[in-house]
C-alpha distance (Angstrom), angle and dihedral (degrees) to the residues before:
residue distance angle dihedral
M1 . . .
T2 3.80 . .
R3 3.82 117.5 .
N4 3.80 110.4 -139.7
I5 3.80 119.8 -151.7
V6 3.80 122.3 -176.5
I7 3.81 117.1 -154.3
T8 3.77 112.1 -153.7
G9 3.79 139.0 171.2
D10 3.76 142.7 131.3
T11 3.81 125.2 -61.8
I12 3.82 117.6 -56.4
I13 3.79 94.7 -5.1
G14 3.81 101.9 133.2
K15 3.80 104.6 -90.2
T16 3.81 91.7 147.7
L17 3.80 91.2 50.5
L18 3.80 88.9 52.3
A19 3.81 91.1 49.2
L20 3.78 89.3 51.7
G21 3.81 92.1 49.4
I22 3.81 93.5 47.9
S23 3.80 93.3 46.3
A24 3.82 91.7 51.1
K25 3.79 91.3 49.9
L26 3.81 92.8 49.2
R27 3.79 96.0 43.2
A28 3.81 89.6 51.3
E29 3.81 85.7 59.7
G30 3.80 90.2 53.9
K31 3.80 97.7 -103.3
S32 3.79 123.4 140.6
V33 3.81 110.3 -122.7
G34 3.81 131.2 -170.2
Y35 3.79 131.5 -171.0
F36 3.80 129.8 -142.6
K37 3.79 133.0 175.7
P38 3.81 110.5 -172.0
V39 3.81 96.4 -166.6
G40 3.79 126.9 23.5
S41 3.78 141.9 159.1
K42 3.78 127.6 -105.0
S43 3.78 114.7 -98.9
Y44 3.79 117.5 -143.1
D45 3.79 92.9 -170.7
L46 3.79 99.8 70.0
S47 3.78 122.0 91.6
T48 3.79 95.0 -126.8
T49 3.78 106.2 93.3
D50 3.79 104.8 165.8
V51 3.83 94.9 65.0
D52 3.80 127.3 46.7
I53 3.80 108.5 -119.1
D54 3.79 134.2 -174.6
E55 3.79 110.4 -133.2
D56 3.81 96.1 -143.0
A57 3.78 90.5 53.9
A58 3.81 91.4 48.8
V59 3.79 91.6 50.2
M60 3.81 94.7 46.8
K61 3.80 91.0 47.5
E62 3.78 91.0 57.3
V63 3.79 98.6 37.6
L64 3.82 93.3 48.3
G65 3.80 94.2 37.6
L66 3.81 93.1 -123.8
E67 3.78 115.5 -178.7
S68 3.80 98.4 -154.4
D69 3.79 120.7 97.0
V70 3.79 114.1 -95.2
S71 3.82 89.9 -124.7
C72 3.81 87.6 65.2
I73 3.80 95.6 40.5
C74 3.82 84.5 59.9
P75 3.83 106.3 19.9
L76 3.82 100.5 173.7
I77 3.79 122.1 55.5
R78 3.77 118.2 -166.4
H79 3.80 119.2 -147.5
K80 3.77 120.4 -158.9
S81 3.79 96.9 -142.4
S82 3.80 95.5 86.7
Y83 3.80 131.5 27.4
D84 3.80 92.8 -155.8
E85 3.81 100.1 51.3
F86 3.82 91.7 109.8
L87 3.80 93.2 40.1
R88 3.80 89.3 61.6
I89 3.81 91.5 53.5
G90 3.79 93.9 44.2
N91 3.78 134.1 -137.3
E92 3.81 95.4 -91.0
K93 3.81 95.5 60.4
L94 3.80 93.5 39.6
H95 3.80 92.7 49.8
E96 3.78 91.4 46.3
K97 3.81 91.3 54.1
I98 3.80 91.9 48.3
M99 3.79 93.5 50.6
K100 3.81 93.7 45.0
C101 3.80 92.6 53.2
F102 3.79 92.7 42.0
S103 3.79 90.4 54.2
E104 3.81 89.5 53.8
I105 3.81 95.7 44.0
S106 3.80 96.5 45.4
A107 3.81 96.3 50.1
G108 3.80 110.2 119.4
N109 3.81 96.4 6.5
E110 3.79 122.9 118.9
I111 3.80 92.3 -156.0
M112 3.80 131.2 26.6
L113 3.79 121.0 -160.3
I114 3.80 110.8 -155.7
E115 3.79 117.3 -166.2
G116 3.78 113.7 -144.9
T117 3.77 131.4 -134.4
K118 3.81 123.6 -80.8
S119 3.78 89.9 -78.3
P120 3.83 128.4 3.6
W121 3.82 92.3 -103.3
H122 3.79 96.8 42.1
L123 3.86 110.7 125.8
L124 3.78 94.5 18.5
H125 3.80 85.8 137.1
V126 3.83 89.6 71.6
N127 3.83 96.2 32.9
L128 3.79 92.2 -108.7
S129 3.79 100.8 114.3
T130 3.79 117.0 139.0
A131 3.81 90.4 -103.1
Q132 3.80 91.8 53.5
I133 3.80 92.3 47.0
A134 3.81 89.8 49.4
T135 3.80 89.0 53.2
S136 3.81 92.3 49.7
L137 3.80 91.6 50.7
E138 3.83 94.1 41.7
A139 3.78 87.4 -126.8
N140 3.77 135.9 166.8
V141 3.79 111.9 -123.1
I142 3.79 128.5 -132.0
C143 3.77 109.4 -166.4
L144 3.81 118.0 -159.2
V145 3.81 109.8 -152.7
N146 3.79 125.4 -174.8
F147 3.81 107.1 -128.3
P148 3.83 109.8 -170.8
D149 3.81 91.9 151.3
I150 3.79 142.7 -6.4
T151 3.81 94.2 -81.8
A152 3.82 88.0 73.8
I153 3.81 88.7 81.6
D154 3.81 85.1 86.3
D155 3.81 89.5 58.8
I156 3.80 88.9 54.0
L157 3.79 92.0 53.0
L158 3.80 91.7 46.0
Q159 3.80 90.8 54.7
R160 3.81 91.2 46.9
D161 3.79 93.6 50.9
F162 3.80 93.4 47.2
F163 3.79 94.0 52.7
K164 3.78 94.5 42.1
M165 3.80 88.7 51.6
H166 3.81 87.0 61.3
G167 3.79 94.7 46.6
V168 3.81 100.0 -96.0
D169 3.80 110.2 133.6
D170 3.81 103.5 161.7
I171 3.81 103.0 80.1
T172 3.78 127.0 162.7
I173 3.81 120.2 -165.8
V174 3.80 120.9 -147.9
L175 3.79 113.7 -172.8
N176 3.79 114.8 -139.6
L177 3.82 136.9 -160.6
V178 3.79 91.3 6.8
P179 3.84 116.5 174.4
P180 3.83 109.6 -116.8
M181 3.83 89.4 -126.3
L182 3.83 87.9 71.0
R183 3.81 93.8 58.1
S184 3.82 95.8 106.8
T185 3.82 92.3 41.6
I186 3.81 90.5 54.3
Q187 3.80 93.6 50.0
E188 3.79 97.3 40.5
H189 3.80 101.8 38.4
I190 3.81 119.2 1.3
R191 3.79 96.8 52.7
S192 3.81 91.8 54.6
F193 3.82 90.3 43.1
I194 3.81 89.8 57.3
E195 3.79 93.0 48.4
Q196 3.81 94.0 44.6
H197 3.80 89.3 55.5
G198 3.79 95.1 56.9
M199 3.79 101.6 -93.3
H200 3.79 136.0 107.3
Y201 3.79 123.3 -115.3
G202 3.80 108.6 -126.4
G203 3.78 102.3 179.8
T204 3.79 142.7 -82.1
I205 3.79 127.7 -92.9
Y206 3.78 107.7 -157.9
Q207 3.77 124.9 -152.5
N208 3.78 110.4 -81.1
R209 3.79 120.7 174.7
E210 3.82 93.9 -153.2
L211 3.79 90.6 53.1
F212 3.79 103.3 38.7
S213 3.81 108.3 22.4
P214 3.83 110.4 97.5
S215 3.78 121.9 -124.8
V216 3.79 124.4 -127.9
R217 3.81 88.5 -102.2
E218 3.80 92.2 55.3
I219 3.80 91.6 48.7
L220 3.80 91.3 46.9
R221 3.76 90.4 51.6
A222 3.81 95.0 46.7
L223 3.81 90.9 51.6
D224 3.80 94.7 42.6
G225 3.79 84.0 -129.3
E226 3.76 141.0 157.7
I227 3.79 124.0 -118.3
I228 3.79 113.7 -130.5
T229 3.80 102.1 178.0
G230 3.80 136.1 2.0
E231 3.78 100.2 42.7
D232 3.82 88.1 153.1
K233 3.84 88.6 61.8
I234 3.79 95.6 50.9
D235 3.82 94.4 111.2
A236 3.79 100.3 20.8
V237 3.82 98.5 60.5
I238 3.80 122.3 70.4
V239 3.80 129.0 -174.1
D240 3.80 124.2 -134.7
Q241 3.81 98.1 -171.8
F242 3.78 143.8 -2.8
M243 3.80 128.7 -125.8
V244 3.80 128.1 -171.2
G245 3.80 114.8 -136.0
S246 3.79 108.8 -152.6
M247 3.78 101.1 123.6
A248 3.79 131.7 106.8
P249 3.82 112.6 -76.5
E250 3.80 93.0 -115.2
N251 3.82 90.0 61.2
A252 3.80 97.0 41.8
L253 3.81 100.7 85.7
K254 3.81 93.3 49.9
W255 3.80 90.3 49.8
F256 3.81 96.0 45.9
R257 3.80 94.0 48.4
R258 3.80 89.1 66.8
A259 3.81 94.0 75.3
K260 3.79 137.3 49.0
H261 3.82 130.3 -153.6
K262 3.80 89.2 14.9
A263 3.77 138.6 152.3
V264 3.79 116.7 -133.4
I265 3.80 117.7 -146.1
T266 3.79 116.7 -156.4
S267 3.78 142.5 139.1
G268 3.77 115.1 -77.9
D269 3.80 91.5 -119.7
R270 3.83 94.0 58.1
S271 3.80 98.5 92.7
D272 3.81 89.1 156.3
I273 3.81 90.4 61.0
C274 3.82 92.3 43.7
L275 3.79 92.9 52.3
A276 3.81 92.6 45.8
A277 3.81 91.7 49.5
M278 3.80 91.8 52.3
E279 3.79 90.7 56.2
T280 3.82 88.1 65.6
D281 3.83 133.5 53.2
T282 3.81 96.8 -64.7
N283 3.79 123.5 154.5
L284 3.81 99.0 -177.8
L285 3.80 143.0 14.3
I286 3.81 117.1 -146.7
L287 3.80 112.3 -164.4
T288 3.80 116.2 -161.6
G289 3.78 137.5 -159.2
G290 3.79 94.3 46.3
M291 3.81 90.7 -79.6
G292 3.77 117.9 134.9
P293 3.81 127.0 -144.8
D294 3.78 126.0 -91.8
I295 3.79 122.4 -111.7
R296 3.83 93.8 -95.7
T297 3.79 91.6 56.3
I298 3.80 92.9 46.8
S299 3.78 92.4 47.6
R300 3.81 93.5 49.7
A301 3.81 92.9 45.1
K302 3.80 91.4 52.5
E303 3.79 90.5 47.8
L304 3.80 92.2 52.5
G305 3.82 96.3 35.9
I306 3.81 94.0 -120.0
P307 3.83 116.0 152.0
I308 3.80 119.2 -130.7
I309 3.81 123.4 -153.1
M310 3.79 124.3 -168.6
T311 3.82 121.1 -157.6
A312 3.80 134.0 -179.2
H313 3.82 90.9 -136.3
D314 3.79 118.4 102.9
T315 3.80 119.0 -112.3
Y316 3.80 95.3 -99.0
S317 3.82 94.3 49.3
T318 3.79 91.0 45.9
G319 3.80 90.4 53.4
Q320 3.79 91.2 50.5
I321 3.80 92.6 50.6
V322 3.79 97.2 48.7
D323 3.81 94.4 41.8
N324 3.80 87.8 63.1
L325 3.79 94.6 42.8
V326 3.78 118.0 122.3
T327 3.78 120.8 -177.2
T328 3.78 113.6 -94.3
I329 3.77 134.9 -148.4
T330 3.79 127.9 -123.3
P331 3.81 123.2 -172.9
E332 3.81 89.9 -122.7
N333 3.80 94.1 58.7
K334 3.80 97.9 80.8
E335 3.80 93.5 165.2
K336 3.82 92.8 56.3
I337 3.81 91.3 46.3
A338 3.80 90.9 52.0
L339 3.81 90.1 48.0
V340 3.82 92.3 50.6
E341 3.79 91.9 48.3
K342 3.80 92.5 49.1
I343 3.81 100.8 43.6
I344 3.80 98.0 39.3
G345 3.79 94.0 37.8
E346 3.81 91.7 54.3
A347 3.81 91.9 45.9
L348 3.80 96.6 55.7
V349 3.80 126.7 96.9
L350 3.81 106.1 -169.7
S351 3.79 104.3 146.8
H352 3.81 91.1 112.5
L353 3.82 88.3 65.6
G354 3.79 91.2 61.8
I355 3.80 92.5 -120.8
């Protein structure tokens, strides 16, 4: 009998990375593992244009060597142009399509990893939230929770209550992006807190710049941008944090010296900010508003080997996009895949699931 495990969490939190780490751990133990994503979003980056495809599903298909068509691995594609697109189709037809594809995908696998919707309650309006899908598939739930500080215990309880409200009682909590300074607190207090409140502790994924910091390519892709200089650094350079440069020039250097390995976001016509940023530990310039840099900025960036990206988004929108950016996986990046499998695989404690 196939064991179904739903992986859930808030928007852009790393659910696919967790699925990859779990699948590697299980396959190393000789278990057959499948992957399914009931509802995804259309990717505009893939070469296939005649069929709507979810990028996570396409990546997992290739990385795991899945034989099923990607349109069945992720049968429902959500477009953002209309909130009622699924309401018009109706829950019955949508649910029927999900279950039909799941039956095909799961055949022959000992364990099925099911990636949840963008947030656990997403698609409640058509009764297709992650909790409701988990109930339909009689699945255990692994909930990935960002844990930047102790106040995130409330997020854990919120997730628990939501799933229990829909009849899901077997909930495992995996803590994500945890600062290393909280290591003793997690082991001495938070782990027991989770277990005392009726959940399982599934492990802790600590902050790791190689694992979670996005590369220039990933930032370029998220911003639908154009690279002006530093194309040779597109995969080699990663960014630890983002800073917006909108201050007076005389204050810029003091501000920029506060952060290392950063990307500075500023308007393309602010050459004073660009030049000041490059005199500090800056890994990337992101120029907004569709305005490119002047010759002085380009010359200095080439001299220092700092990539420059230009995007049509305004500065505020750019900041919002990159603040929510989590590193992604591509089948070609074997080193990143191996890193994900190692770090996440070693972090997980899943013996209570019987797998």
